[in-house]
C-alpha positions in Angstrom: -145.2 102.9 11.8 -147.6 104.7 13.9 -146.9 108.0 12.1 -147.8 106.2 8.7 -151.0 105.0 10.0 -152.0 108.4 11.4 -151.0 110.0 8.2 -153.2 107.7 6.2 -156.2 107.9 8.4 -155.9 111.6 8.2 -156.1 111.5 4.4 -158.8 109.1 4.5 -160.7 111.6 6.7 -160.1 114.5 4.2 -161.4 112.2 1.5 -164.5 111.1 3.4 -165.3 115.0 4.1 -164.7 115.8 0.5 -167.3 113.3 -0.6 -169.7 114.1 2.0 -169.4 117.9 1.6 -169.4 117.8 -2.2 -173.2 116.1 -2.0 -174.5 118.8 0.0 -172.3 122.1 -0.4 -171.0 124.1 -2.9 -167.4 123.8 -4.5 -165.7 126.8 -2.4 -167.1 125.3 0.9 -165.6 122.1 0.1 -162.1 123.7 -1.0 -162.3 125.7 2.2 -162.9 122.7 4.6 -160.3 120.7 2.9 -157.8 123.5 3.0 -158.2 123.9 6.5 -157.7 120.3 7.3 -154.7 120.4 5.2 -153.5 123.2 7.1 -153.5 121.1 10.3 -151.3 118.4 9.0 -148.1 119.9 9.8 -149.0 120.2 13.4 -150.2 116.5 13.5 -146.9 115.3 11.9 -144.7 117.4 14.4 -146.7 116.2 17.1 -145.8 112.5 16.1 -142.4 113.5 15.5 -142.0 114.8 19.1 -143.7 111.8 20.7 -141.4 109.4 18.8 -138.1 111.3 19.5 -138.6 112.5 23.0 -141.2 110.1 24.8 -140.3 106.8 23.1 -136.4 107.1 23.0 
């Protein structure tokens, strides 16, 4: 359940940044920023998996 909440919060953050950056920056900057955040998603999910598998169990 915690993984679902963190993943949803992560995508809400990405959406908020897209909206905020779109108003002030050009499209390539927005695309690069979102791509950078999306690149960190596997690390976030792996960290959650590690915590659930090793610490909770």
